[in-house]
VOBA-1610 file (N, C-alpha, C; in pm, whole numbers, padded with zeros to 5 digits, always signed):
BEGIN
Unk+20150+13152+15902Unk+20212+13226+15790Unk+20290+13342+15849Unk+20400+13359+15792Unk+20486+13467+15845Unk+20466+13592+15762Unk+20463+13701+15829Unk+20448+13828+15759Unk+20585+13890+15735Unk+20595+13939+15613Unk+20722+14002+15576Unk+20706+14153+15578Unk+20797+14221+15627Unk+20795+14367+15628Unk+20806+14421+15486Unk+20728+14532+15462Unk+20732+14591+15327Unk+20866+14659+15304Unk+20907+14640+15188Unk+21034+14704+15153Unk+21009+14853+15130Unk+21115+14925+15124Unk+21104+15069+15100Unk+21037+15097+14965Unk+21066+15009+14870Unk+21007+15026+14736Unk+20857+15008+14740Unk+20813+14907+14816Unk+20670+14879+14827Unk+20597+14992+14900Unk+20658+15042+15006Unk+20598+15155+15081Unk+20585+15276+14990Unk+20689+15295+14913Unk+20687+15411+14823Unk+20575+15397+14720Unk+20561+15274+14671Unk+20454+15249+14571Unk+20315+15271+14633Unk+20299+15222+14753Unk+20169+15237+14821Unk+20138+15385+14845Unk+20237+15459+14887Unk+20217+15601+14911Unk+20178+15674+14781Unk+20244+15632+14674Unk+20211+15694+14544Unk+20067+15665+14503Unk+20026+15539+14527Unk+19888+15501+14494Unk+19788+15583+14576Unk+19818+15594+14707Unk+19730+15667+14795Unk+19725+15815+14755Unk+19841+15868+14721Unk+19848+16009+14680Unk+19770+16032+14551Unk+19785+15937+14457Unk+19714+15947+14329Unk+19564+15938+14350Unk+19522+15847+14441Unk+19379+15830+14470Unk+19319+15958+14532Unk+19394+16011+14632Unk+19348+16133+14700Unk+19342+16250+14601Unk+19446+16254+14515Unk+19451+16362+14416Unk+19334+16351+14318Unk+19305+16223+14276Unk+19195+16198+14183Unk+19062+16240+14245Unk+19043+16200+14372Unk+18920+16237+14441Unk+18908+16389+14454Unk+19018+16455+14484Unk+19018+16600+14499Unk+18983+16668+14367Unk+19041+16612+14258Unk+19012+16669+14127Unk+18865+16652+14091Unk+18813+16532+14120Unk+18671+16506+14090Unk+18580+16597+14174Unk+18620+16614+14302Unk+18543+16700+14389Unk+18547+16845+14341Unk+18667+16885+14300Unk+18683+17021+14248Unk+18601+17041+14122Unk+18599+16935+14038Unk+18520+16942+13914Unk+18371+16956+13946Unk+18327+16876+14045Unk+18187+16885+14086Unk+18154+17025+14137Unk+18244+17078+14220Unk+18223+17212+14274Unk+18220+17315+14161Unk+18312+17298+14065Unk+18317+17391+13953Unk+18189+17387+13870Unk+18141+17263+13843Unk+18016+17247+13765Unk+17898+17311+13837Unk+17891+17282+13970Unk+17781+17336+14049Unk+17789+17489+14054Unk+17911+17539+14069Unk+17931+17684+14074Unk+17890+17749+13942Unk+17927+17680+13832Unk+17890+17732+13700Unk+17738+17732+13682Unk+17674+17625+13730Unk+17528+17617+13721Unk+17462+17728+13802Unk+17512+17746+13926Unk+17457+17851+14010Unk+17484+17989+13951Unk+17601+18004+13890Unk+17636+18129+13825Unk+17539+18159+13711Unk+17514+18056+13628Unk+17423+18073+13515Unk+17282+18106+13562Unk+17240+18037+13670Unk+17107+18063+13726Unk+17098+18206+13777Unk+17200+18246+13854Unk+17202+18380+13910Unk+17213+18485+13800Unk+17296+18454+13699Unk+17311+18545+13587Unk+17178+18563+13514Unk+17108+18451+13488Unk+16977+18456+13421Unk+16877+18537+13504Unk+16884+18515+13636Unk+16794+18586+13726Unk+16821+18737+13719Unk+16950+18774+13725Unk+16986+18915+13719Unk+16949+18977+13584Unk+16976+18900+13478Unk+16942+18949+13344Unk+16791+18971+13332Unk+16715+18873+13386Unk+16569+18884+13382Unk+16521+19006+13462Unk+16581+19025+13580Unk+16544+19138+13663Unk+16574+19271+13593Unk+16696+19277+13534Unk+16734+19399+13464Unk+16644+19422+13342Unk+16613+19312+13272Unk+16524+19323+13155Unk+16386+19371+13196Unk+16336+19313+13306Unk+16205+19354+13355Unk+16206+19501+13397Unk+16318+19541+13461Unk+16330+19680+13505Unk+16332+19774+13385Unk+16407+19733+13281Unk+16415+19814+13159Unk+16278+19822+13091Unk+16211+19702+13082Unk+16078+19699+13021Unk+15980+19787+13099Unk+15988+19777+13232Unk+15899+19857+13316Unk+15926+20005+13299Unk+16056+20039+13296Unk+16094+20179+13278Unk+16051+20230+13140Unk+16069+20145+13038Unk+16029+20182+12903Unk+15877+20201+12895Unk+15804+20106+12957Unk+15658+20113+12957Unk+15610+20241+13027Unk+15677+20273+13139Unk+15641+20394+13213Unk+15667+20518+13128Unk+15786+20521+13064Unk+15820+20635+12980Unk+15727+20644+12859Unk+15691+20526+12806Unk+15600+20523+12690Unk+15463+20579+12730Unk+15416+20537+12849Unk+15287+20587+12898Unk+15294+20737+12922Unk+15408+20782+12980Unk+15425+20926+13004Unk+15426+21003+12872Unk+15499+20947+12774Unk+15506+21013+12643Unk+15369+21016+12577Unk+15296+20902+12588Unk+15163+20895+12529Unk+15069+20995+12595Unk+15076+21001+12729Unk+14991+21095+12803Unk+15026+21239+12767Unk+15155+21266+12759Unk+15200+21400+12723Unk+15152+21438+12583Unk+15158+21339+12493Unk+15112+21363+12356Unk+14961+21390+12354Unk+14887+21313+12434Unk+14742+21331+12440Unk+14707+21468+12498Unk+14782+21508+12605Unk+14757+21638+12666Unk+14787+21750+12566Unk+14898+21736+12495Unk+14935+21835+12395Unk+14830+21844+12285Unk+14787+21726+12236Unk+14686+21721+12131Unk+14556+21785+12180Unk+14518+21751+12304Unk+14395+21806+12362Unk+14405+21957+12378Unk+14522+22003+12425Unk+14542+22147+12445Unk+14532+22222+12313Unk+14600+22168+12211Unk+14597+22231+12078Unk+14455+22229+12023Unk+14387+22113+12041Unk+14249+22100+11992Unk+14157+22201+12060Unk+14172+22215+12193Unk+14087+22308+12267Unk+14114+22452+12225Unk+14244+22485+12210Unk+14279+22621+12169Unk+14223+22651+12030Unk+14235+22552+11940Unk+14182+22570+11804Unk+14031+22586+11808Unk+13968+22502+11890Unk+13821+22507+11902Unk+13777+22642+11956Unk+13848+22691+12059Unk+13813+22821+12117Unk+13832+22933+12016Unk+13939+22922+11935Unk+13963+23025+11833Unk+13851+23024+11730Unk+13809+22902+11690Unk+13701+22890+11592Unk+13571+22947+11649Unk+13541+22909+11775Unk+13420+22959+11840Unk+13424+23111+11853Unk+13543+23162+11890Unk+13559+23306+11904Unk+13536+23377+11771Unk+13592+23318+11664Unk+13577+23378+11530Unk+13430+23374+11487Unk+13363+23260+11518Unk+13221+23249+11482Unk+13137+23349+11560Unk+13167+23362+11691Unk+13091+23456+11772Unk+13113+23599+11726Unk+13237+23627+11686Unk+13269+23762+11635Unk+13188+23790+11509Unk+13177+23688+11423Unk+13100+23705+11300Unk+12952+23729+11331Unk+12898+23650+11428Unk+12759+23670+11469Unk+12737+23809+11527Unk+12831+23851+11613Unk+12821+23984+11673Unk+12821+24092+11565Unk+12905+24071+11463Unk+12911+24169+11354Unk+12779+24173+11277Unk+12719+24055+11258Unk+12591+24049+11187Unk+12483+24127+11263Unk+12475+24101+11396Unk+12374+24170+11475Unk+12407+24319+11491Unk+12537+24350+11489Unk+12577+24491+11496Unk+12534+24564+11370Unk+12551+24496+11256Unk+12505+24556+11130Unk+12353+24572+11130Unk+12286+24469+11188Unk+12140+24477+11196Unk+12097+24594+11285Unk+12173+24615+11394Unk+12144+24727+11485Unk+12153+24860+11410Unk+12255+24874+11325Unk+12274+24997+11251Unk+12162+25020+11149Unk+12102+24909+11104Unk+11999+24921+11000Unk+11857+24924+11057Unk+11845+24922+11192Unk+11712+24922+11253Unk+11629+25043+11210Unk+11694+25159+11205Unk+11621+25282+11170Unk+11565+25277+11027Unk+11623+25190+10943Unk+11573+25178+10806Unk+11430+25125+10804Unk+11394+25051+10912Unk+11260+24992+10916Unk+11149+25094+10928Unk+11183+25216+10968Unk+11081+25321+10984Unk+11076+25415+10864Unk+11161+25395+10766Unk+11166+25487+10652Unk+11047+25471+10558Unk+11008+25346+10534Unk+10891+25320+10450Unk+10767+25325+10540Unk+10688+25432+10531Unk+10577+25454+10622Unk+10472+25342+10614Unk+10447+25293+10494Unk+10347+25187+10479Unk+10388+25060+10552Unk+10511+25017+10529Unk+10562+24896+10595Unk+10577+24919+10745Unk+10617+25042+10781Unk+10637+25073+10923Unk+10504+25068+10998Unk+10397+25122+10935Unk+10266+25119+11000Unk+10218+24975+11019Unk+10241+24892+10920Unk+10202+24752+10930Unk+10278+24683+11043Unk+10410+24713+11054Unk+10492+24655+11161Unk+10444+24702+11297Unk+10411+24834+11306Unk+10364+24888+11433Unk+10232+24825+11474Unk+10145+24804+11380Unk+10017+24739+11409Unk+10040+24603+11473Unk+10133+24525+11415Unk+10162+24392+11469Unk+10220+24400+11610Unk+10309+24497+11633Unk+10371+24512+11765Unk+10269+24556+11870Unk+10180+24649+11830Unk+10077+24697+11922Unk+09977+24586+11952Unk+09937+24515+11849Unk+09840+24407+11866Unk+09895+24297+11957Unk+10024+24271+11944Unk+10087+24172+12031Unk+10078+24215+12177Unk+10097+24345+12201Unk+10084+24399+12337Unk+09940+24391+12387Unk+09844+24418+12297Unk+09702+24408+12334Unk+09668+24267+12380Unk+09712+24167+12302Unk+09683+24028+12336Unk+09748+23989+12470Unk+09871+24035+12490Unk+09945+23996+12611Unk+09885+24058+12737Unk+09848+24186+12731Unk+09798+24255+12850Unk+09648+24233+12870Unk+09575+24226+12760Unk+09431+24194+12764Unk+09354+24283+12863Unk+09370+24415+12849Unk+09300+24512+12933Unk+09214+24601+12842Unk+09105+24655+12894Unk+09016+24737+12808Unk+09079+24867+12762Unk+09169+24924+12841Unk+09235+25049+12803Unk+09386+25036+12822Unk+09460+25072+12718Unk+09605+25059+12721Unk+09668+25185+12664Unk+09790+25211+12705Unk+09865+25325+12653Unk+09980+25276+12566Unk+10017+25359+12472Unk+10125+25324+12380Unk+10230+25435+12384Unk+10353+25398+12412Unk+10463+25493+12409Unk+10535+25482+12274Unk+10564+25594+12213Unk+10629+25594+12082Unk+10714+25720+12068Unk+10791+25725+11960Unk+10867+25847+11931Unk+10770+25957+11885Unk+10800+26079+11921Unk+10713+26189+11880Unk+10696+26194+11728Unk+10803+26170+11656Unk+10798+26176+11510Unk+10710+26067+11450Unk+10674+25966+11532Unk+10594+25856+11482Unk+10446+25865+11522Unk+10409+25972+11591Unk+10273+25977+11648Unk+10165+25955+11541Unk+10177+26019+11426Unk+10074+26007+11322Unk+10057+25862+11276Unk+10170+25797+11244Unk+10163+25660+11195Unk+10123+25563+11307Unk+10160+25595+11431Unk+10123+25511+11545Unk+09973+25517+11570Unk+09914+25636+11559Unk+09769+25649+11577Unk+09693+25561+11478Unk+09737+25561+11352Unk+09672+25477+11252Unk+09690+25329+11285Unk+09810+25294+11332Unk+09838+25155+11367Unk+09754+25110+11486Unk+09732+25202+11582Unk+09649+25170+11699Unk+09506+25141+11655Unk+09454+25224+11566Unk+09316+25205+11517Unk+09302+25070+11448Unk+09398+25036+11365Unk+09394+24907+11294Unk+09404+24791+11393Unk+09490+24806+11495Unk+09506+24702+11595Unk+09379+24683+11678Unk+09311+24795+11711Unk+09185+24787+11787Unk+09081+24709+11708Unk+09071+24739+11580Unk+08972+24673+11494Unk+08999+24523+11483Unk+09127+24488+11463Unk+09159+24346+11449Unk+09141+24272+11582Unk+09174+24340+11691Unk+09158+24278+11824Unk+09011+24243+11847Unk+08921+24340+11817Unk+08778+24315+11836Unk+08731+24201+11747Unk+08785+24197+11626Unk+08746+24093+11532Unk+08792+23956+11581Unk+08912+23948+11637Unk+08967+23820+11681Unk+08915+23778+11818Unk+08906+23875+11910Unk+08873+23843+12050Unk+08723+23861+12078Unk+08660+23951+12005Unk+08518+23972+12025Unk+08484+24076+12129Unk+08580+24160+12169Unk+08548+24267+12264Unk+08631+24390+12232Unk+08581+24504+12280Unk+08647+24631+12249Unk+08774+24649+12332Unk+08867+24723+12274Unk+08988+24762+12346Unk+09024+24902+12299Unk+09077+24984+12388Unk+09109+25122+12354Unk+09257+25148+12381Unk+09324+25194+12277Unk+09464+25230+12291Unk+09484+25378+12269Unk+09573+25439+12342Unk+09601+25582+12326Unk+09749+25609+12345Unk+09800+25711+12279Unk+09942+25744+12289Unk+09968+25817+12421Unk+10068+25771+12491Unk+10111+25839+12613Unk+10212+25947+12572Unk+10162+26067+12553Unk+10247+26175+12505Unk+10336+26233+12615Unk+10308+26196+12740Unk+10390+26247+12849Unk+10523+26170+12861Unk+10523+26049+12807Unk+10645+25967+12813Unk+10681+25914+12674Unk+10722+26001+12585Unk+10760+25954+12451Unk+10890+25873+12457Unk+10909+25790+12356Unk+11036+25717+12345Unk+11145+25816+12304Unk+11269+25792+12344Unk+11379+25882+12307Unk+11390+25898+12156Unk+11427+26016+12113Unk+11441+26040+11968Unk+11548+25951+11907Unk+11641+25907+11990Unk+11747+25821+11939Unk+11705+25676+11921Unk+11581+25645+11960Unk+11531+25509+11945Unk+11513+25477+11797Unk+11529+25351+11761Unk+11517+25309+11621Unk+11371+25298+11577Unk+11280+25292+11673Unk+11139+25280+11638Unk+11072+25171+11720Unk+10943+25146+11687Unk+10867+25049+11763Unk+10789+25117+11874Unk+10735+25038+11967Unk+10649+25093+12071Unk+10666+25019+12203Unk+10621+25084+12310Unk+10598+25020+12440Unk+10446+25019+12459Unk+10389+24904+12494Unk+10247+24897+12526Unk+10236+24885+12677Unk+10165+24981+12739Unk+10162+24991+12885Unk+10021+24965+12937Unk+10011+24886+13047Unk+09882+24858+13108Unk+09822+24983+13169Unk+09690+24976+13197Unk+09618+25092+13247Unk+09674+25148+13374Unk+09724+25063+13462Unk+09780+25114+13588Unk+09928+25147+13576Unk+09987+25121+13460Unk+10127+25154+13437Unk+10227+25059+13499Unk+10178+24955+13565Unk+10270+24863+13633Unk+10324+24752+13540Unk+10249+24721+13437Unk+10290+24615+13344Unk+10304+24675+13205Unk+10413+24642+13139Unk+10431+24693+13003Unk+10499+24589+12915Unk+10486+24607+12788Unk+10548+24520+12688Unk+10643+24605+12605Unk+10771+24572+12607Unk+10871+24647+12531Unk+10880+24587+12391Unk+10817+24653+12296Unk+10821+24608+12157Unk+10892+24709+12068Unk+10996+24770+12124Unk+11079+24857+12041Unk+11166+24770+11950Unk+11217+24830+11844Unk+11302+24755+11751Unk+11426+24701+11823Unk+11481+24782+11914Unk+11601+24739+11987Unk+11572+24614+12071Unk+11454+24616+12139Unk+11418+24502+12223Unk+11395+24377+12139Unk+11332+24394+12025Unk+11305+24278+11937Unk+11435+24220+11881Unk+11531+24307+11854Unk+11660+24258+11807Unk+11730+24178+11915Unk+11721+24224+12040Unk+11781+24150+12151Unk+11718+24012+12164Unk+11587+24005+12146Unk+11519+23875+12149Unk+11570+23785+12037Unk+11592+23845+11922Unk+11641+23769+11807Unk+11780+23711+11832Unk+11861+23787+11906Unk+11996+23739+11935Unk+11991+23607+12009Unk+11888+23591+12092Unk+11874+23467+12168Unk+11801+23360+12089Unk+11687+23398+12032Unk+11602+23298+11967Unk+11651+23259+11827Unk+11706+23356+11754Unk+11745+23328+11616Unk+11892+23291+11600Unk+11972+23316+11706Unk+12116+23288+11694Unk+12146+23144+11653Unk+12079+23041+11712Unk+12108+22903+11670Unk+12081+22880+11521Unk+11970+22936+11471Unk+11937+22920+11329Unk+12039+22991+11241Unk+12084+23109+11287Unk+12185+23184+11211Unk+12316+23105+11208Unk+12353+23047+11325Unk+12475+22966+11331Unk+12468+22849+11233Unk+12354+22782+11234Unk+12339+22665+11146Unk+12345+22706+11000Unk+12283+22820+10969Unk+12285+22868+10830Unk+12427+22903+10786Unk+12506+22959+10880Unk+12642+23000+10846Unk+12743+22887+10851Unk+12733+22802+10955Unk+12837+22704+10981Unk+12791+22559+10971Unk+12662+22536+10944Unk+12612+22400+10938Unk+12571+22351+11075Unk+12516+22230+11079Unk+12469+22174+11205Unk+12585+22139+11296Unk+12562+22155+11425Unk+12661+22118+11526Unk+12646+21969+11554Unk+12747+21888+11513Unk+12739+21743+11529Unk+12741+21702+11675Unk+12794+21787+11764Unk+12804+21753+11905Unk+12675+21784+11983Unk+12584+21853+11918Unk+12460+21890+11987Unk+12361+21774+11979Unk+12320+21722+12096Unk+12232+21605+12100Unk+12084+21643+12100Unk+12055+21761+12153Unk+11916+21801+12167Unk+11891+21930+12088Unk+11776+21938+12026Unk+11739+22055+11948Unk+11610+22111+12006Unk+11608+22243+12025Unk+11487+22306+12082Unk+11369+22291+11986
//
């Protein structure tokens, strides 16, 4: 078989076909690259969006926690300041009550009958505490007469309760100051041990022992207190 040379027209046609094929393949390849690029872009975009969203959420959460903590600190500070003001006001009221009581201590000695009875109890308390056969009693000079009667009554009751004699005497060498509100000091025979039962001393004891009861009477029970004496 003889081969015929391609005409110029045939060569041209073949070149066109080859060019069209190459162009088609290039377009398809470009399309594939474009699709893949778009997919990678969307993936990367989603990743960046997610990262930014997470960063924003994290920042918001941090700021929210900071704001919450700041609010709690502020609330706590205000609460503490309010509580301290209330406690201060309550303490001031208690101090005023005991201050008024201090001013009225001398009134307890005005009624001689009641005063003698009170002195007897104070002296007798000293007798029981010291439990010595001979004791001295310090008092205001102006109270010597009523104190002597109170000592006699205390001696009698002591013997009745304890079953043995006790002797009390006024220590006139060491009287209580005239500015004292009243009451007595009961002193042991050797002078080394004494019981301060002056009105001032008893009021000081009341400030400690009776203050909780006074608080409760004025302000009600303390809900935060777990233990009661």
